[in-house]
SEZA-214640 format. One line per field, with one value per residue (C-alpha): residue in three letters; x negated, y, z. Coordinates in steps of 0.001 Angstrom, whole numbers, plus 500000, padded with zeros to 6 digits. Layout:
res c(ALA_...) $
c1 c(X_...) $
c2 c(Y_...) $
c3 c(Z_...) $
% end
This chain:
res c(MET_GLN_SER_ILE_ARG_ALA_SER_PRO_LEU_ARG_GLY_PRO_ALA_ARG_PRO_ARG_ALA_ARG_CYS_ARG_CYS_HIS_ALA_ALA_HIS_GLU_ALA_GLY_ARG_SER_LEU_PHE_VAL_PHE_GLY_LEU_GLY_TYR_SER_THR_LEU_GLY_LEU_ILE_ARG_GLN_ALA_GLU_ALA_ALA_GLY_GLY_TRP_ALA_HIS_ILE_THR_SER_THR_SER_ARG_ARG_PRO_GLU_ARG_LEU_GLN_GLN_LEU_GLU_THR_PRO_ALA_HIS_THR_VAL_ALA_ARG_TYR_ASP_PRO_ALA_ALA_GLY_VAL_GLU_LEU_ASP_ALA_PRO_ALA_ALA_ALA_ALA_LEU_SER_ARG_ALA_SER_HIS_VAL_LEU_THR_SER_ILE_PRO_PRO_ALA_GLY_LEU_PRO_LEU_TYR_ASP_PRO_VAL_THR_ARG_ALA_GLN_LEU_ARG_ALA_LEU_ARG_ALA_ARG_ALA_ARG_ALA_ALA_ALA_ALA_GLY_ASP_ALA_PRO_PRO_LEU_ASP_TRP_LEU_GLY_VAL_LEU_SER_SER_THR_SER_VAL_TYR_GLY_ASP_HIS_GLY_GLY_GLY_TRP_VAL_ASP_GLU_SER_THR_PRO_PRO_ALA_THR_ALA_SER_SER_ARG_GLY_ILE_PRO_ARG_LEU_GLU_HIS_GLU_ARG_SER_TRP_GLU_ALA_LEU_ALA_ARG_GLU_LEU_SER_LEU_PRO_LEU_HIS_ILE_PHE_ARG_LEU_ALA_GLY_ILE_TYR_GLY_PRO_GLY_ARG_SER_VAL_LEU_THR_SER_VAL_GLN_SER_ALA_ALA_ALA_GLY_GLY_ASP_GLY_PRO_SER_ALA_GLY_GLN_ARG_ARG_ARG_GLY_ARG_GLN_ARG_PHE_ILE_SER_ARG_VAL_HIS_ALA_ALA_ASP_ILE_ALA_ALA_THR_LEU_LEU_ALA_SER_MET_GLU_GLU_PRO_GLY_PRO_ASP_PRO_LEU_GLY_ALA_ARG_LEU_LEU_ALA_ALA_GLY_GLY_GLY_GLY_GLY_GLY_GLY_GLY_SER_GLY_SER_GLY_GLY_ALA_ALA_ALA_GLY_GLY_ALA_ALA_PRO_ASP_ARG_ALA_SER_GLY_ALA_ALA_ALA_THR_ILE_THR_SER_SER_SER_SER_GLY_GLU_PRO_LEU_GLY_SER_GLY_GLY_GLY_GLY_GLY_GLY_GLU_GLY_GLY_GLY_GLY_ALA_ALA_GLY_GLY_GLY_PHE_VAL_ALA_VAL_PHE_ASN_VAL_ALA_ASP_ASP_ASP_PRO_ALA_PRO_ARG_ASP_GLU_VAL_GLU_ALA_PHE_ALA_ARG_GLN_LEU_LEU_GLY_LEU_PRO_ALA_ALA_GLU_ARG_PRO_ALA_GLU_PRO_ASP_GLY_GLY_ASP_GLY_GLY_ASP_GLY_GLY_GLY_GLY_ARG_ALA_GLY_GLY_ARG_GLY_LEU_GLU_GLU_LYS_ARG_VAL_TRP_ASN_GLU_GLY_ILE_LYS_ARG_ARG_LEU_GLY_VAL_ALA_LEU_GLN_PHE_PRO_THR_TYR_ARG_GLU_GLY_LEU_ALA_ALA_ILE_ALA_ALA_GLY_ASP_ALA_ARG_PRO_PHE_LEU_GLY_PRO_ALA_ASP_TRP_ARG_ALA_ILE_GLY_GLY_ARG_GLY_ALA_GLU_ALA_GLY_GLY) $
c1 c(500000_498847_497445_498627_496318_497622_497061_495434_497588_496789_496161_493601_490215_488793_485305_482648_479965_476439_474876_471837_470652_470883_467150_467401_470477_468676_465702_467723_471011_471583_474068_475823_477603_480049_479751_476731_478189_477783_478945_477461_474047_474201_474999_472128_469629_470714_470640_467099_466076_467623_465881_466991_468133_466308_467613_470312_471862_474241_475984_476500_477916_474723_471912_469243_470250_469789_466511_464864_467106_465651_463188_461411_464491_467179_467994_470608_472318_474561_478211_481016_483804_486058_483471_482957_479706_479707_476937_473749_472091_469910_472819_475165_472541_472271_476046_475927_473226_474802_475938_477769_479739_481222_483300_483632_484999_488407_491340_491705_495448_497815_496211_497877_496140_492873_490169_487458_489297_490315_486686_485517_488164_487052_483445_484386_486399_483395_481239_483749_483617_479829_480035_482556_480151_477260_475482_475965_476159_479518_480372_479935_481589_483684_484376_486668_486551_490061_491690_493931_496151_497942_499776_501693_503503_504065_504920_501609_502042_499325_498760_496676_495991_499387_501231_502931_501636_504338_502697_504685_501826_500038_496809_498076_500103_497168_495056_497683_498113_494321_494240_496945_494960_492010_494264_495688_492147_491232_494300_493596_489932_490005_487613_486645_488083_487436_489360_488048_490512_488311_489355_487976_484243_481656_477934_474695_475209_478943_480631_482424_478997_478215_481491_481275_477698_478685_481631_479479_476970_479698_480289_483533_486317_488063_489008_492631_492105_490598_493510_495922_494118_494083_497875_497670_497869_495785_492918_491139_487534_484446_480704_478923_476537_479462_480833_477470_477306_480840_480141_476919_478682_481307_478600_477001_480342_481746_484217_487896_488107_490697_492302_493276_492431_495162_494007_494525_495134_491769_491224_494047_496807_498990_499604_500641_500117_502348_503471_501667_498424_499759_496433_495549_499244_502440_505451_503597_504223_502553_499533_499799_496637_497111_497379_494876_497359_496742_499378_500775_499154_500967_499954_501931_505157_506990_505188_503626_499962_499043_498836_502022_503573_502692_501611_498448_495955_492625_489140_489173_485767_483986_485434_484149_482640_485166_488193_489664_491152_491988_490752_491630_489821_490554_487292_487774_486395_488117_489422_491783_491345_492771_490452_490565_489336_486492_485642_485517_483021_480944_480815_479577_476805_475767_475897_478659_481536_484936_486962_490030_493074_495484_499039_501360_504173_507625_509869_508540_510610_508013_507724_507765_505039_505931_502818_500509_501290_504059_504724_504044_505348_503472_501525_501295_500639_499137_496455_494300_493707_490189_490165_490056_486431_485462_487233_486885_483428_481805_481159_479980_480442_477281_479435_482711_484015_483258_481358_478561_478536_478322_475810_473546_473839_473102_470007_468730_469777_469798_471439_472364_470127_466388_466646_468190_466992_469463_472651_471501_471020_474514_475885_477456_480445_480531_482802_484777_487386_488968_492259) $
c2 c(500000_503500_505490_509006_511615_514292_517855_520470_523338_526581_529773_532482_531027_532156_533631_531411_533023_532282_529776_531204_527636_526472_525759_523142_521654_521372_519677_516464_515009_514378_512050_512435_509375_509590_506164_503896_500416_497198_498446_501917_500564_498431_501560_503482_500689_500536_504330_504386_501649_503494_506748_510245_511183_513949_512754_510624_511294_508910_509092_506693_506929_505278_506093_504985_501382_501986_503880_500867_501475_504930_505530_508664_509230_508229_509780_508574_511305_510985_511810_510877_513485_511318_511792_515469_514948_516974_517144_518733_521565_519376_517074_520017_521507_518168_518128_521688_520741_517437_517069_513824_513032_509647_508689_505065_505728_504051_505856_505497_505909_508257_511605_513588_511368_510751_513139_511642_512211_515701_516514_515361_517469_520500_519884_519768_522977_524686_523455_524821_528239_528195_527239_530006_532490_531217_529627_526015_524293_523101_519533_517200_514120_513197_509536_507787_504067_502749_499327_497326_496839_500057_498129_495976_492800_491890_488226_487179_489408_491547_495140_497806_501490_502384_500300_502540_501839_500065_498807_498211_496766_498264_498046_499481_502474_504293_503619_505132_508201_508517_508619_511276_513449_513424_514054_517090_518372_517798_519751_522545_522974_521767_518896_515902_513068_509366_506818_503243_500592_497725_494100_491814_492480_489711_489435_488300_487714_488228_485401_482111_480435_481957_480861_477343_476934_478178_475788_472868_473666_473569_477294_479192_478173_480479_483915_485043_486980_483949_481780_484389_484531_480743_480818_483087_481826_484707_486649_489288_489827_491644_491241_494138_494440_495086_497731_499511_499247_500622_503606_504423_504106_506581_508990_508810_509718_512203_513939_513004_509982_509985_506745_507452_510658_512983_516538_519182_522878_524642_526861_525287_525663_522888_521697_518287_514754_515318_512727_509820_508058_505912_505138_506422_506514_505442_503767_502077_498595_495695_494297_491041_489188_486427_488770_491325_494162_497268_499146_502410_505330_508519_511471_510709_509169_512293_512536_515864_516618_517050_520679_521605_522503_525826_526723_526110_528622_526861_528274_527324_528416_525678_522948_521084_523007_521392_521649_519158_515754_512448_509164_505834_502548_499013_497266_493494_490483_488411_485513_486083_482545_481079_480725_476928_476711_479111_477265_473936_475425_476779_473335_471878_474478_473639_469869_469401_466921_468183_469486_467620_469441_470417_469202_471652_472928_471784_474151_477657_480686_482456_485362_488845_488060_484699_483828_480853_477351_477058_480703_482798_485877_489141_488189_490675_488658_490270_489794_492831_493754_495138_496251_499902_499809_497921_500130_503465_503128_500473_498199_494666_492603_490892_488365_488036_485299_483887_481021_483222_485271_482398_480492_483548_484041_480353_480690_483614_486516_489559_492000_494779_494843_494679_491583_490030_492877_495163_493238_492126_495770_496586_493525_491907_494230_497787_500730_499770_497102_495680_493897) $
c3 c(500000_499329_502228_502892_504316_506624_505422_507638_508772_506999_508923_509537_510415_513717_513286_514836_516921_515794_518150_519878_520481_516858_516661_519407_517727_514405_516093_516410_517492_521166_522829_526180_527600_530499_532137_531667_531361_529435_526037_526327_527298_524157_522157_523746_523042_519408_519044_520426_517989_515041_515931_515027_518535_520378_523739_525332_528742_530495_533850_536730_540231_541501_539083_541537_540741_537018_536900_535277_532249_531648_528820_527564_525374_527904_531283_533782_535836_538879_538295_540680_540603_542778_545543_544728_542792_539567_536960_538263_536327_534055_533196_532571_530257_528435_527925_526613_524088_523053_519470_520306_523491_524434_527459_528520_532015_532277_533832_537577_537160_535395_534438_537229_539810_537963_539236_537024_533745_534851_535680_532252_530534_532572_531559_527871_528213_529809_526951_524440_526112_525856_522180_521493_523097_520990_523937_522797_519417_518090_518984_516012_517493_520532_521284_523780_524534_525028_524850_522560_525615_524576_521834_524295_523304_519656_520078_518551_515496_513956_515062_513375_513927_512464_515064_517652_521175_523159_526313_529466_531510_534487_532478_529229_530445_532112_529013_526754_528951_529056_525248_525238_527655_525277_522271_524041_524631_520981_519916_522394_521426_517804_518533_516345_518453_517772_519854_519838_520979_522091_522184_524895_525175_525283_524694_526340_530050_529684_527810_528227_528126_531515_533115_531651_532896_536333_536572_535394_538139_540774_540899_541063_538748_536295_537550_537692_534470_532755_533880_532552_529210_529105_528678_525632_522077_520728_522289_520254_521250_519997_520523_522235_519278_516934_519295_519187_515394_515026_517267_515414_512050_513241_514396_510954_509332_511836_509517_509117_506838_504051_505206_508749_510596_511777_511234_513896_513416_513301_516336_517894_520297_521463_524926_526108_524988_522020_519548_521106_520477_517718_516133_512719_512220_513817_512345_509468_508206_509968_508140_506266_507302_504772_501797_503055_502542_504593_506503_505225_507016_507878_509995_513160_514360_513279_509939_510976_511642_515274_516212_514368_517686_519217_522710_524535_523312_523820_523436_519780_518583_520488_518319_515308_512434_510075_512362_514807_514095_515751_514272_515897_515285_516411_517309_517162_515328_512652_514745_517704_519008_522237_525204_525362_521761_522531_525730_523876_521414_524285_525879_522588_522412_525966_525403_527961_527652_526696_529593_530742_529471_532249_531967_530268_532480_531471_529607_529586_528826_526700_529135_527743_525244_523876_525882_525532_524542_527088_527532_530574_532237_531925_528791_525947_522793_519704_517089_516365_512724_512176_508541_509635_510780_507626_505089_506845_508428_506256_509235_508427_511565_512771_514632_512683_514998_518426_516748_515417_518594_521060_518927_518874_522639_523269_521056_523147_520906_523213_520817_521429_524514_525055_527218_530340_532573_530810_531478_534907_535907_534670_536430_533391_533509_532282_532843_529770_529395_526307_526014) $
% end
């Protein structure tokens, strides 16, 4: 089906103050990451390997535990707004100089009760004021790590970026409201916003191989989350190396792509969360995985570009040089396989006998998601369509299914990290969560 690109709103352009720090900006790109976690450390390692970054700054509530992750090009700063700890002067200066900003810190709750998200939004507004005054460069790229949990239950059907979010879960609702908070900021300040909806994250030190090995050695059994996922027919997942590659590909192509971005009014206005975070579009047709057909893309659920509403009156001049927009990407691999299938493959890789299959419960009402082989309450079943990152960003997945990913991990492939010290320092789990 043919894609439709939203048109920018026309209006008088606001004059942009000349940046008195343009020389530093031209010296090289710089990245600021709110929340050093599993996926973002993978991104940082890959960005360092690729080169072209003048400096990278990340934040942690307890940076003293992560000092070993620092390099000449990467600094970890303390940031814990919930405890009253804001960015110190060097970190605030790094944010002001940053050409690219990413947040991976998940919402602590709904925006009204989330001091960490509110603090980040304040910091970006302060940066926009500095840019409008010519004391900071314009922001080239703003990224937010979100979750596919925002789509809710689709009975095992396919979802893509044009699928309207419809979550009713305690995990998905805060994620969706978190997205809307950042969309409102992008509208207010005319920022180039990229939202990445991550599937379940796995990689070195954080995969079913680890849990299977632990259970075989007499360790703890499956966690509550693993037992819940074990009842699902479909679980979309993505290797940490492919998350890093997708983020870097987006940073290399920071402008609004013709296949999905919703353009915002330049210099913008616009208050609240607006028409929803419905991906690159909302209300489009569901993708047909078998035929490879893509969903129709429109500008928003109402068919209007974001920013068409009035109000707000943001700082404006601190936004993107080409005007603000919102681009949403699903980040998942090609095979949303059930956990027991993945676990069986992991046992083969480890040379372990097949696990005894537990008896299926009788009946089963299918829950609210059609859940698992015998159903289950509280499950949100969906398969995540990933053609957006391939067509729009040119991403070629390094690990298109769990088979390639787990085989590489079992063979000692540390990508996207330098080695075990990286994921051990992070603790196997990052600030981000897929779903």
